[in-house]
Kinemage of the C-alpha trace (Angstrom):
@kinemage 1
@onewidth
@group {chain A} dominant
@subgroup {mainchain}
@vectorlist {calphas} color= white
{ca unk a 1} P -6.575 -7.427 25.317
{ca unk a 2} L -3.612 -7.527 23.511
{ca unk a 3} L -0.306 -5.318 24.047
{ca unk a 4} L 1.056 -2.305 22.516
{ca unk a 5} L 3.698 -4.954 21.363
{ca unk a 6} L 1.229 -7.346 19.689
{ca unk a 7} L -1.140 -4.182 18.461
{ca unk a 8} L 1.952 -3.338 16.150
{ca unk a 9} L 2.613 -7.087 14.895
{ca unk a 10} L -1.344 -7.429 14.040
{ca unk a 11} L -0.903 -3.829 12.273
{ca unk a 12} L 2.152 -5.170 9.999
{ca unk a 13} L 0.537 -8.048 9.554
{ca unk a 14} L -3.273 -6.511 8.456
{ca unk a 15} L -0.867 -3.909 6.078
{ca unk a 16} L 0.594 -6.666 4.384
{ca unk a 17} L -2.220 -8.905 3.676
{ca unk a 18} L -4.283 -5.752 2.257
{ca unk a 19} L -1.247 -4.244 0.694
{ca unk a 20} L -1.114 -7.294 -1.751
{ca unk a 21} L -5.032 -7.774 -1.736
{ca unk a 22} L -5.665 -4.579 -3.026
{ca unk a 23} L -3.143 -4.835 -5.709
{ca unk a 24} L -3.164 -7.920 -6.721
{ca unk a 25} L -7.575 -7.562 -6.862
{ca unk a 26} L -7.002 -4.194 -9.066
{ca unk a 27} L -4.901 -6.523 -11.269
{ca unk a 28} L -7.563 -8.586 -11.989
{ca unk a 29} L -10.205 -5.757 -12.329
{ca unk a 30} L -8.142 -4.105 -15.400
{ca unk a 31} L -6.315 -7.387 -16.973
{ca unk a 32} L -9.290 -10.045 -16.186
{ca unk a 33} L -8.478 -13.724 -16.408
{ca unk a 34} L -4.474 -12.960 -18.715
{ca unk a 35} L -4.232 -10.577 -15.213
{ca unk a 36} L -4.777 -13.409 -13.050
{ca unk a 37} L -2.547 -15.504 -14.840
{ca unk a 38} L 0.367 -13.012 -14.185
{ca unk a 39} L -0.958 -12.683 -10.553
{ca unk a 40} L -0.521 -16.144 -10.103
{ca unk a 41} L 3.028 -16.170 -11.469
{ca unk a 42} L 3.955 -13.316 -9.681
{ca unk a 43} L 3.081 -14.848 -6.143
{ca unk a 44} L 4.598 -18.213 -7.109
{ca unk a 45} L 7.718 -16.640 -7.825
{ca unk a 46} L 7.395 -14.417 -4.459
{ca unk a 47} L 6.953 -18.380 -2.838
{ca unk a 48} L 10.140 -19.389 -4.133
{ca unk a 49} L 12.413 -16.745 -2.869
{ca unk a 50} L 10.758 -16.641 0.446
{ca unk a 51} L 11.548 -20.955 0.939
{ca unk a 52} L 14.811 -20.317 -0.728
{ca unk a 53} L 16.160 -17.661 1.848
{ca unk a 54} L 14.959 -19.941 4.420
{ca unk a 55} L 17.041 -22.618 3.448
{ca unk a 56} L 19.642 -20.541 2.649
{ca unk a 57} L 19.335 -19.112 6.204
{ca unk a 58} L 19.265 -22.861 7.513
{ca unk a 59} L 22.346 -24.120 5.825
{ca unk a 60} L 24.636 -21.359 6.880
{ca unk a 61} L 23.522 -22.357 10.128
{ca unk a 62} L 24.114 -25.852 9.673
{ca unk a 63} L 20.363 -27.446 10.236
{ca unk a 64} L 18.786 -30.024 8.474
{ca unk a 65} L 16.395 -29.095 5.295
{ca unk a 66} L 13.223 -30.909 6.012
{ca unk a 67} L 9.638 -30.183 7.384
{ca unk a 68} L 10.500 -30.186 10.991
{ca unk a 69} L 13.168 -27.433 10.493
{ca unk a 70} L 11.575 -25.441 8.040
{ca unk a 71} L 8.352 -24.676 10.494
{ca unk a 72} L 10.498 -24.296 13.647
{ca unk a 73} L 13.454 -22.825 12.590
{ca unk a 74} L 13.983 -19.392 11.775
{ca unk a 75} L 11.080 -18.008 10.614
{ca unk a 76} L 11.227 -14.532 8.798
{ca unk a 77} L 7.744 -13.122 10.835
{ca unk a 78} L 6.720 -12.873 14.076
{ca unk a 79} L 3.794 -15.002 15.336
{ca unk a 80} L 0.175 -12.892 15.190
{ca unk a 81} L -1.452 -13.759 18.430
{ca unk a 82} L -4.540 -14.434 16.208
{ca unk a 83} L -3.574 -17.194 14.263
{ca unk a 84} L -4.976 -20.440 15.820
{ca unk a 85} L -3.882 -24.062 14.520
{ca unk a 86} L -4.063 -27.462 15.827
{ca unk a 87} L -0.829 -29.161 14.926
{ca unk a 88} L -1.443 -32.794 14.161
{ca unk a 89} L 2.429 -33.798 13.047
{ca unk a 90} L 5.481 -32.184 12.901
{ca unk a 91} L 8.821 -34.347 11.939
{ca unk a 92} L 11.486 -34.264 9.952
{ca unk a 93} L 9.506 -35.746 6.860
{ca unk a 94} L 5.852 -33.852 7.096
{ca unk a 95} L 3.918 -31.582 8.655
{ca unk a 96} L 0.069 -32.030 9.226
{ca unk a 97} L -2.076 -29.083 10.883
{ca unk a 98} L -5.213 -27.713 10.459
{ca unk a 99} L -5.321 -23.809 10.691
{ca unk a 100} L -8.549 -22.857 12.698
{ca unk a 101} L -8.579 -18.871 12.810
{ca unk a 102} L -6.365 -17.145 10.224
{ca unk a 103} L -6.534 -13.113 10.512
{ca unk a 104} L -5.463 -13.420 6.715
{ca unk a 105} L -8.576 -15.064 5.285
{ca unk a 106} L -10.407 -12.640 7.666
{ca unk a 107} L -9.395 -9.454 6.288
{ca unk a 108} L -9.734 -10.572 2.976
{ca unk a 109} L -13.075 -11.753 3.698
{ca unk a 110} L -13.800 -8.160 5.087
{ca unk a 111} L -12.569 -6.138 2.128
{ca unk a 112} L -14.230 -8.720 -0.389
{ca unk a 113} L -10.825 -9.795 -1.521
{ca unk a 114} L -11.736 -13.748 -0.787
{ca unk a 115} L -11.093 -14.496 -4.146
{ca unk a 116} L -7.666 -12.295 -4.120
{ca unk a 117} L -6.430 -14.060 -0.796
{ca unk a 118} L -7.510 -17.622 -2.050
{ca unk a 119} L -5.198 -17.709 -5.500
{ca unk a 120} L -2.919 -16.527 -2.220
{ca unk a 121} L -3.157 -19.335 -0.673
{ca unk a 122} L -3.075 -21.658 -3.443
{ca unk a 123} L 0.164 -20.475 -5.501
{ca unk a 124} L 2.487 -19.477 -2.622
{ca unk a 125} L 2.178 -22.518 0.445
{ca unk a 126} L 3.320 -25.156 -2.667
{ca unk a 127} L 5.922 -22.923 -4.366
{ca unk a 128} L 7.309 -21.755 -0.740
{ca unk a 129} L 7.850 -25.175 0.681
{ca unk a 130} L 8.610 -26.789 -2.555
{ca unk a 131} L 11.543 -24.328 -3.098
{ca unk a 132} L 12.513 -24.854 0.389
{ca unk a 133} L 13.319 -28.031 -0.132
{ca unk a 134} L 15.206 -28.050 -3.698
{ca unk a 135} L 11.518 -29.196 -5.564
{ca unk a 136} L 10.766 -32.559 -3.852
{ca unk a 137} L 8.269 -31.466 -1.470
{ca unk a 138} L 4.406 -32.740 -1.816
{ca unk a 139} L 2.196 -30.202 -0.782
{ca unk a 140} L -1.329 -30.735 0.033
{ca unk a 141} L -3.934 -28.074 0.699
{ca unk a 142} L -6.630 -29.684 0.586
{ca unk a 143} L -8.748 -26.906 2.672
{ca unk a 144} L -8.593 -23.504 2.781
{ca unk a 145} L -10.330 -20.379 4.807
{ca unk a 146} L -10.452 -18.301 1.820
{ca unk a 147} L -12.550 -21.160 0.011
{ca unk a 148} L -16.597 -20.890 0.712
{ca unk a 149} L -17.275 -23.625 3.304
{ca unk a 150} L -14.769 -24.499 4.377
{ca unk a 151} L -13.992 -24.275 8.037
{ca unk a 152} L -10.111 -24.786 8.435
{ca unk a 153} L -7.080 -24.632 6.195
{ca unk a 154} L -5.292 -28.174 5.798
{ca unk a 155} L -2.063 -28.793 5.264
{ca unk a 156} L -0.516 -31.705 4.678
{ca unk a 157} L 2.694 -31.578 3.704
{ca unk a 158} L 5.590 -34.261 2.578
{ca unk a 159} L 9.260 -34.372 2.493
{ca unk a 160} L 10.538 -37.958 2.061
{ca unk a 161} L 14.011 -39.347 1.768
{ca unk a 162} L 13.051 -41.930 -1.319
{ca unk a 163} L 11.678 -38.944 -3.398
{ca unk a 164} L 14.905 -37.630 -2.946
{ca unk a 165} L 18.763 -38.443 -4.723
{ca unk a 166} L 21.464 -39.902 -3.007
{ca unk a 167} L 23.065 -36.762 -2.811
{ca unk a 168} L 20.590 -34.521 -1.037
{ca unk a 169} L 19.122 -37.279 1.667
{ca unk a 170} L 21.709 -36.147 4.278
{ca unk a 171} L 21.333 -32.500 3.782
{ca unk a 172} L 17.498 -33.295 4.645
{ca unk a 173} L 17.650 -36.103 7.351
{ca unk a 174} L 20.592 -36.737 10.721
{ca unk a 175} L 19.986 -40.714 9.449
{ca unk a 176} L 21.464 -39.903 6.078
{ca unk a 177} L 24.499 -37.986 7.472
{ca unk a 178} L 26.548 -40.433 10.285
{ca unk a 179} L 29.062 -37.404 10.964
{ca unk a 180} L 26.402 -34.908 11.719
{ca unk a 181} L 27.199 -32.732 14.513
{ca unk a 182} L 23.998 -30.260 14.810
{ca unk a 183} L 23.416 -26.476 14.015
{ca unk a 184} L 26.573 -24.129 14.594
{ca unk a 185} L 24.352 -21.340 15.230
{ca unk a 186} L 20.680 -20.514 16.403
{ca unk a 187} L 18.661 -18.200 13.860
{ca unk a 188} L 17.485 -14.689 15.442
{ca unk a 189} L 14.187 -13.879 16.349
{ca unk a 190} L 12.154 -12.570 13.255
{ca unk a 191} L 11.486 -8.516 13.643
{ca unk a 192} L 7.948 -7.602 12.851
{ca unk a 193} L 8.939 -4.585 10.864
{ca unk a 194} L 11.922 -6.095 8.655
{ca unk a 195} L 9.890 -8.875 8.281
{ca unk a 196} L 6.496 -7.734 6.949
{ca unk a 197} L 8.108 -5.256 5.066
{ca unk a 198} L 10.397 -7.429 3.109
{ca unk a 199} L 7.144 -9.122 2.467
{ca unk a 200} L 5.912 -5.916 0.822
{ca unk a 201} L 9.017 -5.549 -1.358
{ca unk a 202} L 9.419 -8.986 -2.318
{ca unk a 203} L 5.744 -9.599 -3.689
{ca unk a 204} L 5.426 -6.006 -5.024
{ca unk a 205} L 8.414 -6.721 -7.206
{ca unk a 206} L 7.583 -10.327 -8.271
{ca unk a 207} L 4.092 -8.880 -9.416
{ca unk a 208} L 5.205 -5.617 -11.225
{ca unk a 209} L 8.130 -7.995 -12.719
{ca unk a 210} L 5.463 -10.329 -14.217
{ca unk a 211} L 3.230 -7.475 -15.083
{ca unk a 212} L 5.960 -5.475 -17.199
{ca unk a 213} L 7.397 -9.186 -19.042
{ca unk a 214} L 3.448 -9.671 -20.403
{ca unk a 215} L 2.138 -6.420 -20.711
{ca unk a 216} L 4.804 -4.100 -20.982
{ca unk a 217} L 4.000 -0.210 -20.310
{ca unk a 218} L 0.113 -1.040 -19.552
{ca unk a 219} L 1.671 -3.460 -16.937
{ca unk a 220} L 3.099 -0.870 -15.573
{ca unk a 221} L 0.225 1.449 -15.438
{ca unk a 222} L -1.437 -1.120 -13.910
{ca unk a 223} L 0.575 -1.569 -10.746
{ca unk a 224} L 0.938 2.182 -10.273
{ca unk a 225} L -3.312 2.244 -10.234
{ca unk a 226} L -2.807 -0.227 -7.679
{ca unk a 227} L -0.266 1.358 -5.639
{ca unk a 228} L -2.385 4.534 -5.291
{ca unk a 229} L -5.280 2.120 -3.962
{ca unk a 230} L -3.020 0.565 -1.322
{ca unk a 231} L -2.070 3.756 -0.330
{ca unk a 232} L -5.775 5.135 -0.046
{ca unk a 233} L -6.256 1.601 2.349
{ca unk a 234} L -3.128 2.260 4.419
{ca unk a 235} L -3.654 6.066 4.593
{ca unk a 236} L -6.988 5.583 6.609
{ca unk a 237} L -6.265 2.312 8.191
{ca unk a 238} L -3.100 3.927 9.866
{ca unk a 239} L -5.933 7.417 11.238
{ca unk a 240} L -7.954 3.972 12.187
{ca unk a 241} L -5.220 2.543 14.392
{ca unk a 242} L -4.233 5.876 15.827
{ca unk a 243} L -7.834 6.969 17.083
{ca unk a 244} L -7.919 2.856 18.683
{ca unk a 245} L -5.092 3.338 20.331
{ca unk a 246} L -5.281 6.900 21.028
{ca unk a 247} L -1.867 7.867 19.502
{ca unk a 248} L -1.317 10.731 17.496
{ca unk a 249} L -0.267 9.503 13.811
{ca unk a 250} L 2.908 10.914 13.369
{ca unk a 251} L 5.840 9.814 11.704
{ca unk a 252} L 6.903 7.447 14.406
{ca unk a 253} L 3.713 5.827 14.619
{ca unk a 254} L 3.507 5.393 11.000
{ca unk a 255} L 7.485 3.703 11.159
{ca unk a 256} L 5.707 1.416 13.830
{ca unk a 257} L 2.790 0.407 12.083
{ca unk a 258} L 3.177 0.239 8.552
{ca unk a 259} L 5.224 -2.547 6.834
{ca unk a 260} L 7.371 0.113 4.571
{ca unk a 261} L 9.796 2.515 6.198
{ca unk a 262} L 9.400 6.408 4.941
{ca unk a 263} L 12.368 6.656 3.677
{ca unk a 264} L 12.987 3.776 0.839
{ca unk a 265} L 16.449 5.195 -0.442
{ca unk a 266} L 17.788 4.473 2.834
{ca unk a 267} L 15.779 0.513 3.273
{ca unk a 268} L 18.179 -2.398 2.632
{ca unk a 269} L 15.293 -4.182 2.110
{ca unk a 270} L 15.456 -3.137 -1.496
{ca unk a 271} L 18.098 -3.985 -2.617
{ca unk a 272} L 17.717 -7.072 -5.013
{ca unk a 273} L 14.436 -5.783 -5.914
{ca unk a 274} L 14.823 -2.310 -7.245
{ca unk a 275} L 14.949 -3.610 -11.012
{ca unk a 276} L 13.060 -2.035 -14.002
{ca unk a 277} L 11.831 1.114 -12.067
{ca unk a 278} L 10.102 -0.490 -9.666
{ca unk a 279} L 10.939 1.946 -6.646
{ca unk a 280} L 10.664 4.851 -8.553
{ca unk a 281} L 6.997 3.649 -9.299
{ca unk a 282} L 6.380 3.102 -5.712
{ca unk a 283} L 8.034 6.331 -4.391
{ca unk a 284} L 5.565 8.458 -7.279
{ca unk a 285} L 2.266 5.623 -6.257
{ca unk a 286} L 2.299 4.583 -2.845
{ca unk a 287} L 5.209 6.870 -0.736
{ca unk a 288} L 4.418 10.421 -1.968
{ca unk a 289} L 0.485 10.028 -1.532
{ca unk a 290} L 0.733 8.209 2.082
{ca unk a 291} L 3.157 10.734 3.823
{ca unk a 292} L 0.868 13.739 1.815
{ca unk a 293} L -2.356 12.976 3.157
{ca unk a 294} L -0.796 12.078 6.524
{ca unk a 295} L 1.285 15.762 6.282
{ca unk a 296} L 4.709 13.591 7.815
């Protein structure tokens, strides 16, 4: 059995997983291979954003930019208790691991979104880890639980000093920085609501951005349709979650179990991501349907 706090993390994780999956699935359904290409580029931009922000936070606290710190310092999300991993190596130059259980893969499979999930795995991880280390990370994702026949995800992520220009070696590895004194501060623990809320906003922003660049107003309409489908799913799941947790689906419950805040205008997470009318589109096609259907 999970605690209430763990259930909130699980609900937020699943909400983000399906928000991306339903939005991405609608893009491909409406635009075919061109839509898939746009979705892949949106996920890559999202990955680069997330990796860059992780690097910036670590640099501000005087951490070295390497594989050990990438996967052990200052995560932007809390741990989902359903993940199962076999960590084979975690050192500054490499992280080798197998993911044995992945709730994201399970959710995508259960909702016939496995192909959209596989696309996420193929594009997000290389983009994120490479951006974190200035483009010099080598990522081998040999197996994924979103691929038919694969029983685990296989990660082999490498950053070698010999691949780096001379000026970046002391930024990444202590042995090249004889005057290094260690981190100047610890990074705060990830908060579930803001963490998953930020992911929803950022991945939507980048998918919407690419749709506008490539398809203009048709892309805007496709994004609107995807948001409406995501809103329908959010309402359904919130009602199911409330029943399972024996809780009324009121404003407090929704705020605790849906990543996106019900008052987006006062949400600082939108700063820098409300371009080309992105927030207004989400208000009309996601926020309004959710609050109306739940009577909030």
